[in-house]
C-alpha positions as CSV (number, residue, x, y, z in Angstrom):
1,M,-27.2,-58.9,-52.4
2,A,-23.6,-60.0,-52.4
3,K,-21.1,-57.6,-51.0
4,L,-19.3,-55.4,-53.5
5,L,-15.9,-56.8,-52.8
6,D,-17.2,-60.4,-53.0
7,R,-18.8,-59.6,-56.4
8,I,-15.6,-58.1,-57.8
9,S,-13.5,-61.0,-56.4
10,A,-15.9,-63.6,-57.9
11,D,-15.8,-61.9,-61.3
12,L,-12.0,-61.9,-61.1
13,N,-11.9,-65.6,-60.1
14,A,-14.2,-66.4,-63.1
15,T,-11.6,-64.9,-65.5
16,G,-9.0,-67.5,-64.4
17,L,-6.4,-64.7,-63.8
18,K,-3.9,-65.3,-61.0
19,A,-4.6,-63.1,-58.0
20,R,-2.0,-60.4,-57.3
21,S,-0.7,-60.6,-60.8
22,G,-0.2,-57.7,-63.3
23,A,-3.0,-59.1,-65.5
24,S,-5.4,-59.3,-62.5
25,R,-4.6,-55.8,-61.5
26,A,-5.3,-54.4,-65.0
27,W,-8.6,-56.4,-65.0
28,M,-9.5,-54.9,-61.6
29,Q,-8.9,-51.3,-62.7
30,Q,-11.0,-51.9,-65.8
31,K,-13.8,-53.5,-63.8
32,I,-13.9,-50.7,-61.3
33,R,-14.1,-48.1,-64.1
34,E,-17.0,-50.2,-65.6
35,L,-18.8,-50.1,-62.2
36,G,-18.5,-46.3,-62.1
37,G,-16.4,-46.4,-58.9
38,A,-17.8,-47.6,-55.7
39,S,-20.1,-46.3,-53.0
40,R,-18.6,-45.6,-49.5
41,T,-22.1,-46.2,-48.0
42,E,-22.4,-49.5,-49.9
43,L,-19.1,-50.7,-48.5
44,I,-20.1,-49.8,-44.9
45,N,-23.7,-51.1,-45.1
46,D,-23.1,-54.1,-47.3
47,S,-20.7,-55.7,-45.0
48,T,-21.8,-58.8,-43.0
49,R,-18.8,-58.4,-40.7
50,N,-18.9,-55.8,-38.0
51,V,-15.6,-55.3,-36.1
52,A,-15.8,-53.8,-32.6
53,A,-12.2,-52.8,-32.6
54,A,-9.4,-52.5,-35.1
55,F,-6.9,-55.3,-35.0
56,I,-3.2,-55.0,-35.9
57,G,-2.3,-56.2,-39.3
58,K,-5.7,-56.4,-40.9
59,M,-7.5,-53.9,-43.2
60,F,-10.5,-51.7,-42.4
61,F,-12.9,-49.1,-43.8
62,F,-14.7,-46.6,-41.6
63,Y,-15.9,-43.0,-41.5
64,Y,-13.7,-40.6,-39.6
65,N,-14.0,-37.1,-38.3
66,P,-10.6,-35.9,-37.0
67,K,-10.3,-34.1,-33.7
68,L,-7.9,-31.5,-35.1
69,K,-9.4,-31.1,-38.5
70,Q,-9.1,-27.3,-38.4
71,E,-5.3,-27.6,-38.1
72,L,-4.9,-30.3,-40.8
73,P,-4.2,-29.2,-44.4
74,Y,-6.5,-32.0,-45.5
75,Y,-7.8,-35.4,-44.2
76,D,-9.6,-38.5,-45.5
77,K,-13.2,-38.9,-44.1
78,F,-13.3,-42.5,-45.3
79,P,-9.9,-44.1,-44.7
80,L,-8.8,-47.6,-45.8
81,V,-6.5,-48.4,-42.9
82,L,-4.0,-51.1,-41.9
83,P,-3.5,-50.6,-38.1
84,I,0.1,-51.1,-37.0
85,E,0.0,-50.0,-33.4
86,M,-2.8,-49.9,-30.8
87,Y,-3.2,-47.2,-28.1
88,V,-5.6,-46.8,-25.2
89,D,-7.6,-44.2,-27.2
90,G,-7.1,-45.5,-30.7
91,F,-4.4,-46.7,-33.1
92,L,-1.7,-45.8,-35.6
93,G,-2.4,-47.0,-39.1
94,L,-1.5,-46.8,-42.7
95,N,-4.2,-45.1,-44.8
96,F,-3.7,-46.3,-48.4
97,H,-5.8,-43.5,-49.8
98,Y,-2.9,-41.1,-49.3
99,L,-1.2,-42.8,-52.2
100,P,-2.3,-43.0,-55.9
101,I,-3.3,-46.5,-56.9
102,N,0.0,-47.5,-58.5
103,L,1.9,-46.6,-55.3
104,R,-0.8,-48.4,-53.2
105,V,-0.1,-51.6,-55.2
106,H,3.7,-51.2,-54.7
107,L,3.3,-50.7,-50.9
108,L,0.9,-53.6,-50.5
109,D,3.2,-55.8,-52.5
110,K,6.1,-55.0,-50.2
111,L,3.9,-55.5,-47.1
112,Y,2.9,-59.0,-48.4
113,D,6.5,-60.0,-47.4
114,L,5.5,-59.3,-43.8
115,T,2.4,-61.5,-43.7
116,N,2.2,-64.3,-41.1
117,N,1.0,-66.8,-43.7
118,D,0.2,-67.0,-47.4
119,R,-3.4,-68.3,-47.0
120,F,-5.1,-64.9,-47.3
121,D,-7.9,-66.0,-45.0
122,S,-9.2,-64.8,-41.6
123,T,-5.9,-65.8,-39.9
124,T,-3.7,-63.7,-42.2
125,R,-2.2,-60.5,-40.8
126,I,0.6,-58.1,-41.9
127,R,3.2,-58.0,-39.2
128,A,4.3,-54.4,-39.6
129,S,5.1,-51.9,-37.0
130,Y,6.3,-48.3,-37.3
131,S,9.8,-49.2,-36.4
132,I,10.0,-52.0,-39.0
133,L,8.6,-49.7,-41.7
134,N,10.7,-46.7,-40.8
135,G,13.8,-48.8,-40.5
136,A,13.9,-50.1,-44.0
137,S,14.1,-47.8,-47.1
138,R,12.2,-50.3,-49.2
139,Y,9.0,-49.2,-47.4
140,N,9.3,-45.5,-48.2
141,E,5.8,-45.4,-49.6
142,F,4.4,-45.8,-46.1
143,K,5.5,-42.4,-44.9
144,P,2.6,-40.3,-46.1
145,C,0.1,-43.0,-45.1
146,V,0.9,-43.0,-41.3
147,K,-2.0,-41.5,-39.5
148,R,-3.2,-41.5,-35.9
149,Y,-6.9,-42.4,-35.4
150,L,-8.8,-41.6,-32.1
151,A,-11.6,-44.1,-31.3
152,P,-14.1,-41.4,-30.2
153,H,-13.8,-39.8,-33.7
154,I,-14.7,-42.9,-35.7
155,Q,-18.2,-42.1,-37.1
156,S,-19.3,-45.6,-38.2
157,R,-18.8,-49.2,-37.9
158,I,-15.3,-50.4,-38.5
159,V,-15.6,-52.8,-41.4
160,E,-13.0,-55.4,-41.8
161,I,-11.8,-56.2,-45.3
162,E,-11.0,-59.9,-45.6
163,A,-7.4,-60.7,-46.5
164,D,-8.3,-62.2,-49.9
165,K,-9.9,-58.8,-50.8
166,W,-7.2,-56.4,-49.7
167,E,-6.0,-55.9,-53.2
168,T,-9.5,-55.3,-54.5
169,A,-10.1,-52.7,-51.7
170,I,-7.0,-50.6,-52.6
171,F,-8.2,-50.2,-56.2
172,L,-11.6,-48.8,-55.1
173,P,-11.7,-45.0,-55.6
174,V,-13.6,-44.2,-52.4
175,E,-11.1,-41.8,-50.8
176,N,-13.0,-38.8,-49.4
177,F,-10.5,-36.0,-48.8
178,A,-11.7,-32.8,-47.1
179,K,-10.0,-29.4,-47.7
180,A,-8.0,-30.7,-50.8
181,G,-8.4,-32.8,-53.8
182,T,-6.7,-36.1,-54.6
183,A,-4.3,-34.4,-57.0
184,K,-2.9,-32.2,-54.2
185,V,-2.8,-35.0,-51.6
186,W,-1.1,-37.4,-54.0
187,A,1.4,-34.8,-55.2
188,D,2.3,-34.1,-51.5
189,S,2.7,-37.8,-50.9
190,R,5.0,-38.3,-53.8
191,E,7.1,-35.4,-52.6
192,Q,7.2,-36.9,-49.1
193,I,8.3,-40.3,-50.4
């Protein structure tokens, strides 16, 4: 069986719509509604790529159980993360799930300006760092997304999302917040922005 993201991307290509366009984004939202959402388990298990460690500037899904979950007001158990800094025990990353879909699109569009190439293949990375994002007001949407992930608390394989499927991935409603619903999380994020 083809991977979920591959199936959606193939269907989008068949429409003839230009990738990363307004029309393709509207099509994508409708397609995901038709699919009835997406399964987090399918995304993890259906992947043929297994990444041993997160790499800066790429995008990943994984299950996560935070060390300090009792102190957190809420957290995402299935983040969609773009790592921006590596540490000995984990990494700092942008979890797109902390934004409603329209703001995810805005942020990703702005981050595309920081890619190392425009091929959207295995060599494509987003060259963002905390200092770059924090130093420019145009990236304000990143603020609620910045999260620290500890490697021992990752509960599954880290699955890389291929660059040509980043936009598809941000549309998938697979966020899995504990201790609060998406309405509360997204309202807090809008306030922080």
